[in-house]
All heavy atoms as TSV, in Angstrom:
chain	resi	resn	atom	element	x	y	z
A	1	MET	N	N	4.851	34.488	0.071
A	1	MET	CA	C	3.968	33.831	-0.874
A	1	MET	C	C	2.751	34.708	-1.181
A	1	MET	O	O	2.327	34.779	-2.325
A	1	MET	CB	C	3.531	32.480	-0.286
A	1	MET	CG	C	2.791	31.633	-1.246
A	1	MET	SD	S	3.880	31.067	-2.544
A	1	MET	CE	C	2.825	29.969	-3.397
A	2	VAL	N	N	2.227	35.351	-0.161
A	2	VAL	CA	C	1.062	36.215	-0.360
A	2	VAL	C	C	1.433	37.402	-1.240
A	2	VAL	O	O	0.649	37.822	-2.096
A	2	VAL	CB	C	0.503	36.686	0.997
A	2	VAL	CG1	C	-0.614	37.677	0.807
A	2	VAL	CG2	C	0.018	35.488	1.801
A	3	GLY	N	N	2.647	37.921	-1.056
A	3	GLY	CA	C	3.111	39.031	-1.885
A	3	GLY	C	C	3.227	38.634	-3.352
A	3	GLY	O	O	2.915	39.421	-4.247
A	4	PHE	N	N	3.682	37.426	-3.594
A	4	PHE	CA	C	3.812	36.944	-4.968
A	4	PHE	C	C	2.445	36.791	-5.622
A	4	PHE	O	O	2.260	37.158	-6.784
A	4	PHE	CB	C	4.563	35.609	-4.984
A	4	PHE	CG	C	4.772	35.042	-6.351
A	4	PHE	CD1	C	5.632	35.661	-7.238
A	4	PHE	CD2	C	4.110	33.896	-6.740
A	4	PHE	CE1	C	5.823	35.157	-8.505
A	4	PHE	CE2	C	4.295	33.371	-8.010
A	4	PHE	CZ	C	5.164	34.006	-8.888
A	5	ILE	N	N	1.479	36.271	-4.872
A	5	ILE	CA	C	0.113	36.126	-5.399
A	5	ILE	C	C	-0.485	37.498	-5.678
A	5	ILE	O	O	-1.112	37.723	-6.721
A	5	ILE	CB	C	-0.757	35.318	-4.419
A	5	ILE	CG1	C	-0.258	33.883	-4.342
A	5	ILE	CG2	C	-2.221	35.354	-4.821
A	5	ILE	CD1	C	-0.912	33.062	-3.262
A	6	PHE	N	N	-0.272	38.432	-4.761
A	6	PHE	CA	C	-0.762	39.799	-4.967
A	6	PHE	C	C	-0.122	40.413	-6.202
A	6	PHE	O	O	-0.787	41.093	-6.987
A	6	PHE	CB	C	-0.480	40.663	-3.732
A	6	PHE	CG	C	-0.861	42.094	-3.920
A	6	PHE	CD1	C	-2.197	42.471	-3.892
A	6	PHE	CD2	C	0.099	43.058	-4.130
A	6	PHE	CE1	C	-2.559	43.789	-4.074
A	6	PHE	CE2	C	-0.253	44.378	-4.312
A	6	PHE	CZ	C	-1.584	44.751	-4.286
A	7	PHE	N	N	1.186	40.180	-6.397
A	7	PHE	CA	C	1.880	40.703	-7.570
A	7	PHE	C	C	1.287	40.130	-8.855
A	7	PHE	O	O	1.080	40.857	-9.823
A	7	PHE	CB	C	3.373	40.375	-7.490
A	7	PHE	CG	C	4.106	40.679	-8.762
A	7	PHE	CD1	C	4.406	41.983	-9.113
A	7	PHE	CD2	C	4.474	39.653	-9.618
A	7	PHE	CE1	C	5.070	42.266	-10.300
A	7	PHE	CE2	C	5.139	39.918	-10.796
A	7	PHE	CZ	C	5.434	41.220	-11.141
A	8	LEU	N	N	0.995	38.831	-8.879
A	8	LEU	CA	C	0.415	38.220	-10.069
A	8	LEU	C	C	-0.956	38.814	-10.393
A	8	LEU	O	O	-1.257	39.128	-11.545
A	8	LEU	CB	C	0.284	36.708	-9.890
A	8	LEU	CG	C	1.559	35.889	-10.017
A	8	LEU	CD1	C	1.258	34.430	-9.712
A	8	LEU	CD2	C	2.153	36.021	-11.400
A	9	ILE	N	N	-1.777	38.972	-9.375
A	9	ILE	CA	C	-3.119	39.513	-9.598
A	9	ILE	C	C	-3.043	40.985	-10.007
A	9	ILE	O	O	-3.751	41.428	-10.923
A	9	ILE	CB	C	-3.989	39.314	-8.348
A	9	ILE	CG1	C	-4.219	37.814	-8.120
A	9	ILE	CG2	C	-5.319	40.044	-8.471
A	9	ILE	CD1	C	-4.899	37.477	-6.823
A	10	ALA	N	N	-2.168	41.760	-9.368
A	10	ALA	CA	C	-2.024	43.172	-9.718
A	10	ALA	C	C	-1.461	43.337	-11.129
A	10	ALA	O	O	-1.937	44.179	-11.901
A	10	ALA	CB	C	-1.123	43.872	-8.704
A	11	ALA	N	N	-0.460	42.544	-11.483
A	11	ALA	CA	C	0.117	42.625	-12.828
A	11	ALA	C	C	-0.916	42.223	-13.870
A	11	ALA	O	O	-1.011	42.852	-14.935
A	11	ALA	CB	C	1.355	41.736	-12.921
A	12	GLY	N	N	-1.691	41.200	-13.594
A	12	GLY	CA	C	-2.740	40.792	-14.518
A	12	GLY	C	C	-3.791	41.873	-14.709
A	12	GLY	O	O	-4.235	42.124	-15.828
A	13	SER	N	N	-4.156	42.523	-13.626
A	13	SER	CA	C	-5.145	43.596	-13.720
A	13	SER	C	C	-4.612	44.778	-14.523
A	13	SER	O	O	-5.329	45.358	-15.352
A	13	SER	CB	C	-5.548	44.073	-12.328
A	13	SER	OG	O	-6.110	43.012	-11.607
A	14	LEU	N	N	-3.364	45.142	-14.295
A	14	LEU	CA	C	-2.768	46.252	-15.043
A	14	LEU	C	C	-2.632	45.920	-16.529
A	14	LEU	O	O	-2.872	46.771	-17.385
A	14	LEU	CB	C	-1.408	46.620	-14.448
A	14	LEU	CG	C	-1.446	47.302	-13.089
A	14	LEU	CD1	C	-0.033	47.489	-12.548
A	14	LEU	CD2	C	-2.148	48.634	-13.186
A	15	LEU	N	N	-2.237	44.696	-16.833
A	15	LEU	CA	C	-2.123	44.307	-18.239
A	15	LEU	C	C	-3.485	44.270	-18.914
A	15	LEU	O	O	-3.609	44.641	-20.084
A	15	LEU	CB	C	-1.437	42.943	-18.354
A	15	LEU	CG	C	0.064	42.930	-18.112
A	15	LEU	CD1	C	0.577	41.501	-18.047
A	15	LEU	CD2	C	0.782	43.691	-19.202
A	16	LEU	N	N	-4.500	43.854	-18.194
A	16	LEU	CA	C	-5.850	43.845	-18.750
A	16	LEU	C	C	-6.332	45.269	-19.022
A	16	LEU	O	O	-6.942	45.544	-20.060
A	16	LEU	CB	C	-6.800	43.132	-17.792
A	16	LEU	CG	C	-8.139	42.695	-18.340
A	16	LEU	CD1	C	-7.945	41.686	-19.460
A	16	LEU	CD2	C	-8.964	42.078	-17.241
A	17	THR	N	N	-6.018	46.181	-18.121
A	17	THR	CA	C	-6.359	47.586	-18.326
A	17	THR	C	C	-5.626	48.158	-19.525
A	17	THR	O	O	-6.201	48.906	-20.320
A	17	THR	CB	C	-6.019	48.403	-17.061
A	17	THR	OG1	O	-6.690	47.814	-15.949
A	17	THR	CG2	C	-6.430	49.845	-17.205
A	18	ALA	N	N	-4.344	47.806	-19.676
A	18	ALA	CA	C	-3.568	48.278	-20.826
A	18	ALA	C	C	-4.152	47.749	-22.131
A	18	ALA	O	O	-4.211	48.468	-23.132
A	18	ALA	CB	C	-2.113	47.852	-20.682
A	19	MET	N	N	-4.588	46.498	-22.128
A	19	MET	CA	C	-5.176	45.922	-23.333
A	19	MET	C	C	-6.451	46.664	-23.718
A	19	MET	O	O	-6.640	47.033	-24.874
A	19	MET	CB	C	-5.499	44.445	-23.129
A	19	MET	CG	C	-6.123	43.811	-24.356
A	19	MET	SD	S	-6.927	42.240	-24.060
A	19	MET	CE	C	-8.395	42.735	-23.194
A	20	VAL	N	N	-7.321	46.907	-22.755
A	20	VAL	CA	C	-8.586	47.576	-23.042
A	20	VAL	C	C	-8.341	48.992	-23.536
A	20	VAL	O	O	-8.947	49.436	-24.524
A	20	VAL	CB	C	-9.495	47.568	-21.797
A	20	VAL	CG1	C	-10.690	48.479	-21.970
A	20	VAL	CG2	C	-9.934	46.151	-21.487
A	21	SER	N	N	-7.420	49.723	-22.916
A	21	SER	CA	C	-7.170	51.097	-23.340
A	21	SER	C	C	-6.568	51.147	-24.733
A	21	SER	O	O	-6.913	52.025	-25.536
A	21	SER	CB	C	-6.265	51.814	-22.339
A	21	SER	OG	O	-4.982	51.237	-22.344
A	22	ARG	N	N	-5.679	50.211	-25.064
A	22	ARG	CA	C	-5.109	50.193	-26.414
A	22	ARG	C	C	-6.152	49.842	-27.453
A	22	ARG	O	O	-6.185	50.433	-28.536
A	22	ARG	CB	C	-3.954	49.201	-26.496
A	22	ARG	CG	C	-2.673	49.738	-25.937
A	22	ARG	CD	C	-1.560	48.723	-26.081
A	22	ARG	NE	N	-0.337	49.238	-25.501
A	22	ARG	CZ	C	0.710	49.564	-26.222
A	22	ARG	NH1	N	0.702	49.415	-27.514
A	22	ARG	NH2	N	1.782	50.041	-25.639
A	23	LEU	N	N	-7.014	48.884	-27.147
A	23	LEU	CA	C	-8.043	48.520	-28.120
A	23	LEU	C	C	-9.056	49.644	-28.319
A	23	LEU	O	O	-9.534	49.872	-29.428
A	23	LEU	CB	C	-8.742	47.233	-27.690
A	23	LEU	CG	C	-7.900	45.958	-27.839
A	23	LEU	CD1	C	-8.675	44.762	-27.314
A	23	LEU	CD2	C	-7.490	45.735	-29.277
A	24	LEU	N	N	-9.370	50.375	-27.251
A	24	LEU	CA	C	-10.272	51.514	-27.398
A	24	LEU	C	C	-9.620	52.637	-28.190
A	24	LEU	O	O	-10.281	53.322	-28.974
A	24	LEU	CB	C	-10.721	52.018	-26.026
A	24	LEU	CG	C	-11.697	51.126	-25.283
A	24	LEU	CD1	C	-11.973	51.695	-23.905
A	24	LEU	CD2	C	-12.977	50.954	-26.060
A	25	LEU	N	N	-8.324	52.827	-28.016
A	25	LEU	CA	C	-7.599	53.843	-28.774
A	25	LEU	C	C	-7.576	53.492	-30.253
A	25	LEU	O	O	-7.771	54.350	-31.115
A	25	LEU	CB	C	-6.166	53.974	-28.248
A	25	LEU	CG	C	-5.264	54.959	-28.976
A	25	LEU	CD1	C	-5.719	56.374	-28.674
A	25	LEU	CD2	C	-3.830	54.768	-28.562
A	26	ILE	N	N	-7.368	52.221	-30.556
A	26	ILE	CA	C	-7.336	51.787	-31.947
A	26	ILE	C	C	-8.719	51.913	-32.587
A	26	ILE	O	O	-8.853	52.304	-33.744
A	26	ILE	CB	C	-6.807	50.337	-32.039
A	26	ILE	CG1	C	-5.333	50.306	-31.672
A	26	ILE	CG2	C	-7.016	49.748	-33.415
A	26	ILE	CD1	C	-4.779	48.925	-31.449
A	27	ARG	N	N	-9.746	51.614	-31.821
A	27	ARG	CA	C	-11.115	51.691	-32.338
A	27	ARG	C	C	-11.502	53.124	-32.668
A	27	ARG	O	O	-12.343	53.376	-33.540
A	27	ARG	CB	C	-12.062	51.116	-31.300
A	27	ARG	CG	C	-13.466	51.003	-31.753
A	27	ARG	CD	C	-14.297	50.447	-30.644
A	27	ARG	NE	N	-15.220	49.469	-31.167
A	27	ARG	CZ	C	-16.120	48.879	-30.467
A	27	ARG	NH1	N	-16.203	49.125	-29.180
A	27	ARG	NH2	N	-16.930	48.024	-31.010
A	28	LYS	N	N	-10.869	54.092	-31.996
A	28	LYS	CA	C	-11.177	55.500	-32.183
A	28	LYS	C	C	-10.808	55.970	-33.588
A	28	LYS	O	O	-11.482	56.825	-34.158
A	28	LYS	CB	C	-10.417	56.301	-31.127
A	28	LYS	CG	C	-10.638	57.779	-31.154
A	28	LYS	CD	C	-9.876	58.396	-29.987
A	28	LYS	CE	C	-9.531	59.819	-30.248
A	28	LYS	NZ	N	-8.775	60.414	-29.150
A	29	TYR	N	N	-9.744	55.419	-34.151
A	29	TYR	CA	C	-9.284	55.838	-35.466
A	29	TYR	C	C	-9.861	54.932	-36.542
A	29	TYR	O	O	-9.915	53.718	-36.392
A	29	TYR	CB	C	-7.754	55.802	-35.534
A	29	TYR	CG	C	-7.109	56.755	-34.562
A	29	TYR	CD1	C	-6.495	56.284	-33.413
A	29	TYR	CD2	C	-7.144	58.118	-34.786
A	29	TYR	CE1	C	-5.904	57.165	-32.516
A	29	TYR	CE2	C	-6.569	58.999	-33.896
A	29	TYR	CZ	C	-5.950	58.515	-32.767
A	29	TYR	OH	O	-5.379	59.374	-31.880
A	30	SER	N	N	-10.271	55.530	-37.652
A	30	SER	CA	C	-10.877	54.734	-38.720
A	30	SER	C	C	-9.830	54.124	-39.645
A	30	SER	O	O	-10.085	53.130	-40.299
A	30	SER	CB	C	-11.849	55.596	-39.531
A	30	SER	OG	O	-11.156	56.675	-40.117
A	31	PHE	N	N	-8.662	54.745	-39.747
A	31	PHE	CA	C	-7.623	54.217	-40.624
A	31	PHE	C	C	-6.715	53.273	-39.832
A	31	PHE	O	O	-6.580	53.394	-38.630
A	31	PHE	CB	C	-6.797	55.347	-41.238
A	31	PHE	CG	C	-6.115	56.207	-40.224
A	31	PHE	CD1	C	-4.826	55.915	-39.798
A	31	PHE	CD2	C	-6.752	57.307	-39.675
A	31	PHE	CE1	C	-4.190	56.701	-38.853
A	31	PHE	CE2	C	-6.118	58.095	-38.729
A	31	PHE	CZ	C	-4.840	57.792	-38.322
A	32	HIS	N	N	-6.125	52.333	-40.527
A	32	HIS	CA	C	-5.232	51.374	-39.879
A	32	HIS	C	C	-3.903	51.378	-40.612
A	32	HIS	O	O	-3.780	50.833	-41.699
A	32	HIS	CB	C	-5.833	49.955	-39.903
A	32	HIS	CG	C	-7.024	49.805	-39.021
A	32	HIS	ND1	N	-6.934	49.723	-37.655
A	32	HIS	CD2	C	-8.341	49.741	-39.313
A	32	HIS	CE1	C	-8.135	49.609	-37.141
A	32	HIS	NE2	N	-9.016	49.617	-38.120
A	33	ASN	N	N	-2.920	52.005	-40.002
A	33	ASN	CA	C	-1.575	51.948	-40.561
A	33	ASN	C	C	-0.763	50.902	-39.798
A	33	ASN	O	O	-1.283	50.213	-38.924
A	33	ASN	CB	C	-0.906	53.322	-40.530
A	33	ASN	CG	C	-0.862	53.916	-39.137
A	33	ASN	OD1	O	-1.119	53.219	-38.171
A	33	ASN	ND2	N	-0.546	55.186	-39.044
A	34	GLU	N	N	0.504	50.785	-40.135
A	34	GLU	CA	C	1.326	49.739	-39.514
A	34	GLU	C	C	1.464	49.921	-38.010
A	34	GLU	O	O	1.475	48.949	-37.258
A	34	GLU	CB	C	2.716	49.731	-40.151
A	34	GLU	CG	C	2.756	49.152	-41.538
A	34	GLU	CD	C	4.175	49.089	-42.061
A	34	GLU	OE1	O	5.102	48.922	-41.251
A	34	GLU	OE2	O	4.333	49.213	-43.283
A	35	GLN	N	N	1.555	51.151	-37.568
A	35	GLN	CA	C	1.732	51.409	-36.139
A	35	GLN	C	C	0.489	50.980	-35.352
A	35	GLN	O	O	0.605	50.371	-34.286
A	35	GLN	CB	C	2.012	52.891	-35.914
A	35	GLN	CG	C	2.334	53.227	-34.473
A	35	GLN	CD	C	2.639	54.698	-34.296
A	35	GLN	OE1	O	2.421	55.486	-35.200
A	35	GLN	NE2	N	3.119	55.060	-33.136
A	36	LEU	N	N	-0.692	51.257	-35.874
A	36	LEU	CA	C	-1.916	50.854	-35.172
A	36	LEU	C	C	-2.089	49.343	-35.183
A	36	LEU	O	O	-2.550	48.758	-34.202
A	36	LEU	CB	C	-3.131	51.530	-35.797
A	36	LEU	CG	C	-3.303	53.002	-35.464
A	36	LEU	CD1	C	-4.520	53.561	-36.186
A	36	LEU	CD2	C	-3.447	53.216	-33.986
A	37	ILE	N	N	-1.706	48.702	-36.273
A	37	ILE	CA	C	-1.795	47.237	-36.323
A	37	ILE	C	C	-0.831	46.619	-35.319
A	37	ILE	O	O	-1.155	45.654	-34.630
A	37	ILE	CB	C	-1.528	46.744	-37.762
A	37	ILE	CG1	C	-2.677	47.173	-38.674
A	37	ILE	CG2	C	-1.360	45.239	-37.795
A	37	ILE	CD1	C	-2.431	46.935	-40.136
A	38	ARG	N	N	0.356	47.198	-35.191
A	38	ARG	CA	C	1.331	46.711	-34.208
A	38	ARG	C	C	0.810	46.904	-32.792
A	38	ARG	O	O	0.960	46.032	-31.935
A	38	ARG	CB	C	2.655	47.447	-34.395
A	38	ARG	CG	C	3.810	46.782	-33.710
A	38	ARG	CD	C	5.156	47.398	-34.076
A	38	ARG	NE	N	5.146	48.093	-35.346
A	38	ARG	CZ	C	5.558	49.346	-35.501
A	38	ARG	NH1	N	5.999	50.038	-34.477
A	38	ARG	NH2	N	5.546	49.921	-36.687
A	39	LYS	N	N	0.170	48.049	-32.532
A	39	LYS	CA	C	-0.401	48.287	-31.201
A	39	LYS	C	C	-1.533	47.311	-30.900
A	39	LYS	O	O	-1.705	46.876	-29.774
A	39	LYS	CB	C	-0.909	49.722	-31.087
A	39	LYS	CG	C	0.186	50.725	-30.891
A	39	LYS	CD	C	-0.370	52.103	-30.656
A	39	LYS	CE	C	0.746	53.089	-30.446
A	39	LYS	NZ	N	0.262	54.431	-30.156
A	40	GLN	N	N	-2.301	46.960	-31.936
A	40	GLN	CA	C	-3.382	46.005	-31.737
A	40	GLN	C	C	-2.825	44.626	-31.401
A	40	GLN	O	O	-3.326	43.947	-30.509
A	40	GLN	CB	C	-4.249	45.931	-32.985
A	40	GLN	CG	C	-5.466	45.063	-32.823
A	40	GLN	CD	C	-6.330	45.058	-34.066
A	40	GLN	OE1	O	-5.888	45.442	-35.140
A	40	GLN	NE2	N	-7.557	44.627	-33.922
A	41	LYS	N	N	-1.768	44.219	-32.083
A	41	LYS	CA	C	-1.149	42.930	-31.777
A	41	LYS	C	C	-0.552	42.938	-30.378
A	41	LYS	O	O	-0.655	41.944	-29.651
A	41	LYS	CB	C	-0.075	42.603	-32.814
A	41	LYS	CG	C	-0.643	42.243	-34.158
A	41	LYS	CD	C	0.443	41.910	-35.154
A	41	LYS	CE	C	-0.155	41.605	-36.512
A	41	LYS	NZ	N	0.866	41.331	-37.515
A	42	ASN	N	N	0.063	44.062	-29.981
A	42	ASN	CA	C	0.594	44.173	-28.627
A	42	ASN	C	C	-0.523	44.111	-27.592
A	42	ASN	O	O	-0.343	43.553	-26.510
A	42	ASN	CB	C	1.385	45.472	-28.458
A	42	ASN	CG	C	2.734	45.414	-29.131
A	42	ASN	OD1	O	3.252	44.338	-29.418
A	42	ASN	ND2	N	3.305	46.568	-29.393
A	43	ALA	N	N	-1.664	44.680	-27.915
A	43	ALA	CA	C	-2.799	44.643	-26.984
A	43	ALA	C	C	-3.261	43.211	-26.762
A	43	ALA	O	O	-3.581	42.820	-25.638
A	43	ALA	CB	C	-3.939	45.501	-27.514
A	44	TYR	N	N	-3.284	42.419	-27.819
A	44	TYR	CA	C	-3.686	41.020	-27.659
A	44	TYR	C	C	-2.664	40.232	-26.852
A	44	TYR	O	O	-3.030	39.351	-26.067
A	44	TYR	CB	C	-3.918	40.372	-29.022
A	44	TYR	CG	C	-5.138	40.898	-29.733
A	44	TYR	CD1	C	-5.112	41.205	-31.078
A	44	TYR	CD2	C	-6.335	41.083	-29.047
A	44	TYR	CE1	C	-6.234	41.681	-31.731
A	44	TYR	CE2	C	-7.458	41.567	-29.687
A	44	TYR	CZ	C	-7.403	41.864	-31.030
A	44	TYR	OH	O	-8.508	42.343	-31.668
A	45	VAL	N	N	-1.379	40.559	-27.003
A	45	VAL	CA	C	-0.342	39.908	-26.184
A	45	VAL	C	C	-0.517	40.302	-24.723
A	45	VAL	O	O	-0.418	39.460	-23.823
A	45	VAL	CB	C	1.067	40.271	-26.701
A	45	VAL	CG1	C	2.144	39.797	-25.738
A	45	VAL	CG2	C	1.296	39.675	-28.077
A	46	PHE	N	N	-0.786	41.595	-24.463
A	46	PHE	CA	C	-1.048	42.051	-23.096
A	46	PHE	C	C	-2.244	41.307	-22.509
A	46	PHE	O	O	-2.228	40.895	-21.346
A	46	PHE	CB	C	-1.334	43.555	-23.058
A	46	PHE	CG	C	-0.127	44.425	-23.250
A	46	PHE	CD1	C	-0.273	45.760	-23.548
A	46	PHE	CD2	C	1.159	43.918	-23.134
A	46	PHE	CE1	C	0.818	46.581	-23.723
A	46	PHE	CE2	C	2.256	44.719	-23.316
A	46	PHE	CZ	C	2.090	46.059	-23.611
A	47	GLY	N	N	-3.288	41.147	-23.296
A	47	GLY	CA	C	-4.480	40.459	-22.820
A	47	GLY	C	C	-4.215	39.001	-22.496
A	47	GLY	O	O	-4.705	38.481	-21.492
A	48	THR	N	N	-3.426	38.344	-23.330
A	48	THR	CA	C	-3.081	36.946	-23.071
A	48	THR	C	C	-2.273	36.815	-21.787
A	48	THR	O	O	-2.555	35.942	-20.956
A	48	THR	CB	C	-2.286	36.365	-24.256
A	48	THR	OG1	O	-3.054	36.535	-25.447
A	48	THR	CG2	C	-1.972	34.910	-24.056
A	49	CYS	N	N	-1.286	37.673	-21.614
A	49	CYS	CA	C	-0.488	37.643	-20.381
A	49	CYS	C	C	-1.351	37.974	-19.168
A	49	CYS	O	O	-1.169	37.381	-18.099
A	49	CYS	CB	C	0.672	38.630	-20.481
A	49	CYS	SG	S	1.936	38.152	-21.662
A	50	ALA	N	N	-2.275	38.904	-19.325
A	50	ALA	CA	C	-3.152	39.278	-18.214
A	50	ALA	C	C	-4.012	38.100	-17.778
A	50	ALA	O	O	-4.146	37.836	-16.582
A	50	ALA	CB	C	-4.044	40.453	-18.627
A	51	ILE	N	N	-4.569	37.391	-18.737
A	51	ILE	CA	C	-5.414	36.246	-18.390
A	51	ILE	C	C	-4.598	35.164	-17.698
A	51	ILE	O	O	-5.027	34.588	-16.700
A	51	ILE	CB	C	-6.125	35.711	-19.649
A	51	ILE	CG1	C	-7.163	36.731	-20.107
A	51	ILE	CG2	C	-6.763	34.362	-19.397
A	51	ILE	CD1	C	-7.766	36.430	-21.445
A	52	VAL	N	N	-3.384	34.921	-18.200
A	52	VAL	CA	C	-2.524	33.909	-17.576
A	52	VAL	C	C	-2.173	34.310	-16.148
A	52	VAL	O	O	-2.257	33.497	-15.219
A	52	VAL	CB	C	-1.247	33.692	-18.416
A	52	VAL	CG1	C	-0.215	32.875	-17.663
A	52	VAL	CG2	C	-1.592	33.008	-19.731
A	53	PHE	N	N	-1.776	35.574	-15.941
A	53	PHE	CA	C	-1.405	36.035	-14.603
A	53	PHE	C	C	-2.593	35.988	-13.655
A	53	PHE	O	O	-2.458	35.587	-12.497
A	53	PHE	CB	C	-0.842	37.455	-14.649
A	53	PHE	CG	C	0.572	37.539	-15.146
A	53	PHE	CD1	C	1.152	38.771	-15.367
A	53	PHE	CD2	C	1.325	36.406	-15.391
A	53	PHE	CE1	C	2.457	38.868	-15.820
A	53	PHE	CE2	C	2.619	36.494	-15.852
A	53	PHE	CZ	C	3.183	37.720	-16.064
A	54	LEU	N	N	-3.772	36.418	-14.129
A	54	LEU	CA	C	-4.947	36.412	-13.267
A	54	LEU	C	C	-5.363	34.995	-12.893
A	54	LEU	O	O	-5.668	34.727	-11.726
A	54	LEU	CB	C	-6.100	37.145	-13.945
A	54	LEU	CG	C	-6.002	38.666	-13.956
A	54	LEU	CD1	C	-7.123	39.250	-14.799
A	54	LEU	CD2	C	-6.061	39.215	-12.552
A	55	VAL	N	N	-5.377	34.099	-13.855
A	55	VAL	CA	C	-5.767	32.717	-13.553
A	55	VAL	C	C	-4.763	32.077	-12.616
A	55	VAL	O	O	-5.123	31.404	-11.645
A	55	VAL	CB	C	-5.918	31.905	-14.859
A	55	VAL	CG1	C	-6.002	30.426	-14.587
A	55	VAL	CG2	C	-7.136	32.376	-15.629
A	56	LEU	N	N	-3.484	32.298	-12.870
A	56	LEU	CA	C	-2.441	31.730	-12.008
A	56	LEU	C	C	-2.526	32.298	-10.597
A	56	LEU	O	O	-2.481	31.555	-9.609
A	56	LEU	CB	C	-1.066	31.997	-12.614
A	56	LEU	CG	C	0.125	31.322	-11.977
A	56	LEU	CD1	C	-0.008	29.808	-12.100
A	56	LEU	CD2	C	1.407	31.771	-12.649
A	57	GLY	N	N	-2.669	33.614	-10.488
A	57	GLY	CA	C	-2.751	34.247	-9.178
A	57	GLY	C	C	-3.994	33.838	-8.399
A	57	GLY	O	O	-3.917	33.536	-7.201
A	58	LEU	N	N	-5.130	33.797	-9.076
A	58	LEU	CA	C	-6.365	33.428	-8.382
A	58	LEU	C	C	-6.370	31.961	-7.987
A	58	LEU	O	O	-6.844	31.611	-6.910
A	58	LEU	CB	C	-7.573	33.754	-9.254
A	58	LEU	CG	C	-7.851	35.243	-9.455
A	58	LEU	CD1	C	-9.002	35.448	-10.435
A	58	LEU	CD2	C	-8.165	35.922	-8.128
A	59	SER	N	N	-5.842	31.102	-8.842
A	59	SER	CA	C	-5.804	29.668	-8.476
A	59	SER	C	C	-4.845	29.425	-7.321
A	59	SER	O	O	-5.120	28.607	-6.442
A	59	SER	CB	C	-5.430	28.820	-9.676
A	59	SER	OG	O	-4.130	29.125	-10.121
A	60	MET	N	N	-3.724	30.149	-7.296
A	60	MET	CA	C	-2.808	30.013	-6.160
A	60	MET	C	C	-3.443	30.540	-4.888
A	60	MET	O	O	-3.247	29.971	-3.812
A	60	MET	CB	C	-1.492	30.743	-6.460
A	60	MET	CG	C	-0.623	30.039	-7.476
A	60	MET	SD	S	0.847	30.978	-7.896
A	60	MET	CE	C	1.759	30.863	-6.379
A	61	ALA	N	N	-4.195	31.628	-5.005
A	61	ALA	CA	C	-4.873	32.198	-3.825
A	61	ALA	C	C	-5.915	31.219	-3.285
A	61	ALA	O	O	-6.048	31.057	-2.060
A	61	ALA	CB	C	-5.507	33.520	-4.177
A	62	VAL	N	N	-6.650	30.588	-4.161
A	62	VAL	CA	C	-7.670	29.635	-3.724
A	62	VAL	C	C	-7.002	28.417	-3.062
A	62	VAL	O	O	-7.461	27.923	-2.034
A	62	VAL	CB	C	-8.545	29.194	-4.924
A	62	VAL	CG1	C	-9.400	27.997	-4.581
A	62	VAL	CG2	C	-9.416	30.356	-5.361
A	63	LEU	N	N	-5.907	27.945	-3.639
A	63	LEU	CA	C	-5.214	26.797	-3.060
A	63	LEU	C	C	-4.556	27.139	-1.726
A	63	LEU	O	O	-4.509	26.293	-0.825
A	63	LEU	CB	C	-4.155	26.264	-4.035
A	63	LEU	CG	C	-4.684	25.565	-5.282
A	63	LEU	CD1	C	-3.538	25.206	-6.192
A	63	LEU	CD2	C	-5.455	24.310	-4.889
A	64	LEU	N	N	-4.049	28.360	-1.604
A	64	LEU	CA	C	-3.348	28.745	-0.380
A	64	LEU	C	C	-4.316	29.032	0.763
A	64	LEU	O	O	-4.068	28.665	1.901
A	64	LEU	CB	C	-2.472	29.973	-0.646
A	64	LEU	CG	C	-1.537	30.396	0.462
A	64	LEU	CD1	C	-0.477	29.324	0.697
A	64	LEU	CD2	C	-0.882	31.716	0.120
A	65	PHE	N	N	-5.427	29.685	0.448
A	65	PHE	CA	C	-6.361	30.060	1.499
A	65	PHE	C	C	-7.512	29.096	1.482
A	65	PHE	O	O	-8.345	28.954	2.156
A	65	PHE	CB	C	-6.857	31.503	1.307
A	65	PHE	CG	C	-5.734	32.497	1.306
A	65	PHE	CD1	C	-5.418	33.227	0.176
A	65	PHE	CD2	C	-4.963	32.683	2.440
A	65	PHE	CE1	C	-4.395	34.140	0.174
A	65	PHE	CE2	C	-3.925	33.591	2.449
A	65	PHE	CZ	C	-3.639	34.325	1.322
């Protein structure tokens, strides 16, 4: 159970890092083509999954410990 909680928190942290790096990469370029718009949408999906994983993992950790 502890391993599963650790996995949720670690996956959430990695997805949050991926979201931030993609958004910073997109912000670097002034033009927006289809590929950058797709990357921006993927970044928001990563961020949503990260928040869900982090909240789920932290709430399970609080309930377990």
